[in-house]
N, C-alpha and C positions, 0 to 999 in steps of 0.2 A: 503493500500500499504506499509506504514511503516512497519509493525506487519512482511509482507511476502516480503518485497524487491524484488518483482514481478511482475509484470503485467500481466502474464499471473495467478498464484496465487489469487492476489489481484481481480481481475475481476472472478474467480470462484467461492470466498470466498462470492462475492457483489453482485454474479447472473448477472454479468453486461459483456459486451461486452470487450474486450481489448482495442479499441478505445475508447469507453466509458469512461474509467478510464484513459487512456491518453490526454483525452481532459480535466476531471476534474482538473488533476494533474496541468497542463498546466495553466486552468483557476486559479487553486490557484496561482501558480508558478507568473502571471502577475497584480493576486490582490496585491499582496505583495513585486512585483519586486523583486526577489529574486530567486534563484535556492534555490528548497528544498532536492532536489535528484541530484548526481554525478550519472553520465552513460558513464560511461570508460570500455573498454576491453570489453564488455560482463557482469559486473557485477553493479548492482544499490547502492550507501549507499547514506543516510541521509548525507544532507550540515549539519553545524553548525546550519545553519539557519531552519530545518526542522527538527532539534531535540528538539528544543523551541517549534514549529510548533505544532509537538506531543506533548510535555509535556502538553500545554494548550488544547489542542484536548481532550485529557482524563481526562483532571478536568473538560472542559465544559460537557463531556459526561457522567460523572460520578454525576456532579450537576444535568444538566438535567432529568436521570433517578430517580435522588434523589428528585428531585420537582413533577416529576410523580407520583411516590409512595406517597408521603405525603399529596400531593391534593386526589387521591384515599382513601387514609386511614383518612382522616380530618374528615369522620362520621364514627370512629369507628370500618371501618366493614375490615376484613382480605378478600383480593380481588385483583387482576391482576393477570398477567403473572408470572410464577417463572421458570427461564430457570436454570433446573438440571444438569449437567454431572454427569455421572458415567462409573464404569470403567465396562468390557463384565460381568465379574461372580458376583457382585453387582446389576449390570440391569439387570438381565434376572433373577434371584434367589431370592435375597433379597430387593429388591426395589417394585417391583409392588405390592405386599399387602400393603406396608407403604401406594404409592401412589394412592391407592385405598382407603383405611381408611380416609386419610385427605380427597381426594377430598370429600368423601361421609361428613366431619363436616366442610367442608368450599367450599362450591358449588360454590362459584363467584370466586374461584383460578382457573386461566389456566395453571396445568403444561406444561411442555416442557422437553422432557428426550434427550438428547447428550449420544449417547454410544458410548465409544472408550477407549483404554487404560488408563490406568491410569498418563500416560506421557502427553498424550491428553489433557484429562479432564483437566488436573493442567492449563497446556498452554491456554486453553478456559479461565479460571479462572479467570487467574492472565491478561490477556487481557480483561477483564471485558465483553468479549462473553457471559459468563454466570455466573450466581447468586451465584450458588454455585457449587460442587462437590464433590462426595463420590469416593475415593480411596484404593487402597489397600496398606499399612502401611503409610510412615508419610509425607508429603510434603517437600522437600527439599528449595522450591522456598522462597526467603526472603519476598516476596511481600505478600506472601499468610499468614491467622493463619490455623493453624490446630488442630484440637480436634480430639482423639479418642474415637467412637459411638459403637465398639465392638469389640470381637473376632473371629475369626477364625481360624479352626484347617484345614491345608492341609494337606493329606494320599495319601500315594502310590495308585493308580488306576491300574488295571490289569482285563484282561480278564479272567474268572473261570479254562480255559486254563492255565494260562500261570503259568511259573513257579515257579512264586512270591504269588500266588495265596493261596497256603498252609501254607502260612506264618503267624504268630498271630502279631508279627513286624515286621519291614524293618529295619537295622542299616545299617548304609551311604556306606560301603564298597557292601555292595551289589548289590546299583544299577549301580555299574561299571560291573558289568557282565551282562547288558541285554540292550535290544534295548530300547533305551528314546523318547518318542513322546515331546518337547518342546512345549511351548507357545515361540509369538516372540520378539523381542527387543522391548523394553519398554514397555513391560508387568509389572505391579505389581507384579503380579504371577510369573513370574519370577526372579524379582531380589530380592525377598523373597529365593526363592530356590538357589540362586549361592551364597547369604551372608550363608544359612545354611549350604551349600557342602563345601564353605570355612574355617566356622568354624570347621567344622569336617574335617580338613585339606586335602579338594579335589578340584581338580580344576576342574573347568565349562568341561575345555576338556579332560577330564578323563572318561564324560559319553558317549557310544556309541546311538550320537544324529542321526537317521534315519531320521525323518521330524519335523516340526514347524509348528503350526496353531494359527489364533489368534483369538480362539472362547472355551468356552470351549464347546458347542456342537457337533464341528466340532474333538475335544481334544475325546469326550467319542468315537464318530463315529469308529476312526483308533482304539483307545483301542480295541475295540471290536471287531474287523477284529483280534488282535491277533499278529499285528504289532508291539506291543510293550507296555511298560508301561509308566504312564506319572505318574504327582503329579497334584493333583489339589484340591481346596477347597471341603471338605467333604458333605457341602451342596449341591452342584453340583449331587450328584450322587445317593440322598437317593432315586427316585423311581428305580434307573437302580439295587442298591445294595437289595432293599426288592424284585423287580423281579428277582433275583439270573443272574441279565445279566454282570453285573462288579461288582467285589471286592473290596472294597476301605482296604486299609491297616495301621493302624497307623506305624510314622516312629519311630524308638526310638536314639532321647530323640523325643516326640512327636515337632512338627512345628507349633508353635503358631502363629498366623502373629494379628496384630490390623487391624483393617477398618476403617478408618477417613474420618470426614468429611472435606471440605478445604473452604475457601473463602476471598477477598481480605480483609486485613487489612488497616484500615485509611477509612472508608466509613462507614458512618451511614446506617446500613442497614434496609431495608423495614418491616413492622409488619408482613408481609407473609414468606420473608425468616426466620426472627426470630423465627416463630411461625413453621416453616415446620423444619429448624433447631433441637429446643426442642422434637417435636414429633416424629422425624427420630429418636434420639439420645436414646430416650427414648424405641420405636419398637424394633428397632434391637437388643438393648440391650437385651432386652425382652425375643426375638426371640434366640439370641446366647443362653442363661440360659436355655432357655425351650429345645433345641437342644442338650446341655450336658448333659442336664439330661436323654433325650432320650436315648442318646449313652451311657449314664454308665448303663442304666437301662437293654439294650441292652447284 
């Protein structure tokens, strides 16, 4: 409730009814004999007492999770739940093989994958509903530690019939001349592209944005119709490029971004979390090198 400041949103997040959430809050307020939330003019805010209760609740939940992890690992086994968040691109194209190999090595681990854009993943990690997250770029949230795990190249992607398809490279000024299909606000990919354009002296509104889409698969489908070009990870169009369905073209200068793993600071991480961070960092780094080698050979 304190995270969402909305009974409806809190109920959805907890898979409860709104009256049940309201009842639980009322019970807490009666127990502490103080108001935890102010409800004025349709807005809900934490009272000073509510802020104190939230701080202690977060500490209690963190300690409880650490206790459970330590008890599970007292026998030396890497086991238990592993709550992972990942941006759409990473979750769909980079993590599946890593998760499969990790699960094969540590059969007692039970991974759960939450897929959203980078902004949402960071928020879930910061509020401790996820153990760690993989995002595009680096986190700016002060409560999270961020480690670069590999690099990824973004390229122009268009249909074979598109006017840009014959280019060997695409300079930023050419982008303004064609219809553009963009990722949604909050996307790590969109943020990286916006910074690239700004560095090239172009405002985002100088692009002819005809549509926005929130997943790489949707972007590819729209681009394949000839509606416009997009800019996306080279790793997402490997199959389509091989089949001649889409054409990836490097930008000039090349647009290289980092992919990072984020996790809460000031927290003792379980053995399974530490093991997965190390495993994923090594596997993703190795995959990025192999992809770069194949691209150079091609």
